[in-house]
N, C-alpha and C positions, 0 to 999 in steps of 0.2 A: 522382463525388466524394461522400463521406459528409458530410451536413450535421448531422444530429442526433447528439448525443453520447449514448453508452451509459453514460457515467460519471456517477453521481450523486455530485456533489462533497460534499454533506452526509454521505452514507453513508460515502464514502471517508475523510473527515475523522474521522468517528466511529470507524470501524474502527481507523485509525491511532492515535488517542488511547487508545482502550480497550485495544488490544493492548500498548501500551507501558506501561500503568498497572495492568493486572490479568491474572489467569490465565484469565479468561473474557470473552467478548463477549456483549452482549445486542443482537440484531438482530431486529426484528419479533416480540418476545416469545420468541425462541428463544435458548438459551444455547449458545455455541460455545466449545470449549476452545482456548486459545492453546498451541501446541506449540513445541518447540525443535528446531532442526536438529541432526543428530547430530554434525557436525564442528565447526562454529563456535559452536554453542549460541545461534544467533540466533532471535528470536521469529518465528513464522509462524502464519498462520491461513487456512483455506479458508472462503469464504462465497459466497453467491449475490447477484447484483445484476442486475436487468433480465432475469431468466431465464437468465443465464449464470453459470458458476462462475469465481471469481477466487481468487488466492492473494495475501495480503499478507505481505511479507517484510521484516524489519528490515534496514536497510542495514549491511553489514559495514564497520566503520570502518577496517579494514586495507587496503581496496581503494584504489588510487591515483586513482580517478575523482573528479570534483567532488563527487558524492554521498557517496563515502567520506570525502573531506576534511571535508565538512560534519558527518558523523557523528562523525568523530574530534575535531572542534572542540566537540562537545557538543550539536549539533542533533539533533532526533528525526526521522530520515529513514526512511520506509517506502516500498518499491517495491510496485507492484500489477501482477500478471501475469494475463492472460486464459488460463485453463487450456486451452481448445479450440485457440486459435491459438499458444499457448506464447510469446506476446509480452508484453513489459512495456508497459502502456498508460498508467500514471500514476505519479506520485510525490507523496508528502506530506512537506513539510519544515516542522516545527513547526506543523502544522495548515493550511498553505497548499498547496492541491492544484494540480498542473500535469499536464495531459494531454500525453503524447508525441504528436508530430505537430501539436500546437496550441500549442507552447511560445511561439511568437512572437506569437500572437493575443491580443487583449484578450478578457476574459470578460465 
């Protein structure tokens, strides 16, 4: 069982906020461009955290999931995917970060 979290909640919160508010992120003094997906024009950015590469993706408000419903209602929802495992590992909703697999646990 994995005990230590590889997710830096402060960094995830910062990435989500910056990508929803500007065309570039500033992480550790580096400027990273925010791109748009080709089909839905959703914001996306690739960044490093804890030696691993992650992709932050703006939630599609047209999806019927609870995250899509929150985005449709005007909440800022950003999903975070680990590039190596190709799995979603966390979500940020209006700056509140939840890790998948730990959603029921207290932080």
